[in-house]
C-alpha positions, 0 to 999 in steps of 0.5 A: 500500500502507498501512502496515497492509498492509505490516505484515501482508505483512512479518509473513507473510514473517517467519512463513515464516522462523520455519517454516524447517527450519533454524530448528528444526534450530538452535533450541538453538544461539547466534545471531548476536547476543551472548547471544541463542540462536536460540530466543530470537531467534525468540521476539523476532522473533515478539513484533513481532506477537504483542502487537498483537491485545490492544493494539488490542483494549484500550480507549485509555489516558489516557497522552500520545500522542507521535510515534515519534521522541519515543518512541525519545528517551524510551526511550533503549534504543539506547544501552544495553549488551547486558548492561543490565537492559533487554536482559537482559529482552528476551532472557528474554522471547524465550526465554519465548515460544519455550519450547514450541518452533518449531512452537508459536511459529510457530502462535501468530504465524499465529493472531495474523496471522489475527486482525489481517487482520480487525481491523487494517484498520479500526482508528482510528489511536489511541495504543497502547503496549507494557506495558514502555514508559514512561507514553506511547503512539504512534499505531498507524500509527507503531507499525507503522513501528517493527514493520516495522523490527524485523521486517526487522532481526531476520529478517536476524539470524535468517536469518544465525544459521541459515545461510539466505538473508534473506527478500526484503521489498518495496521500499517496506517497505525504504524505510520501514525505511531512512527510520526508521533514517536518522532514528534514525542522525541522532540519533547521527551528523552529517548529513555522515557519513551523506551521505558513507557514501551518496555518498563511499566514500573518506570514509565513516565507519566507523560510522553505525549507528542503534543 
């Protein structure tokens, strides 16, 4: 499986969750994330797929293309407080996408995925960027790794928020996501803390989160 196939598979699984009756039933309630409503969280989950057709359809920019790890280091959002301007904009963006309701949001994601199933496989692995990033891009396939992480993490958030079982993702998707999160966690914690968390429960630290 390629990262592009994994992205499409994972996004389809997330779409199934967006269409779950319990998401619609809890649409106007708080989510499991601080300050996020279920509707806004659903919008944020959808956003991991929605911009991609226009991103890959646009001409390549002249900004530098950096590895994914450097993107995270430059962005610095993993250390920001939930009330920061960055996270406030994220929540507002999710709510804006969700404004027309759960059915309309899911339909938009489905339309985006239908387009991507045709356009994504043959795309050059060139730099892509989101509008709110700084003046840099990351290679398309590395960008998709970051979207896998977002889709899996926020699918779990949404499922927990509405009281349904978290969707099952393929093992190799989890391997990719865990590899990314582990590398990110190593930027915040010592290597031995991660080793202990995975091998020695009696000496495991209380926190090895990546963000």
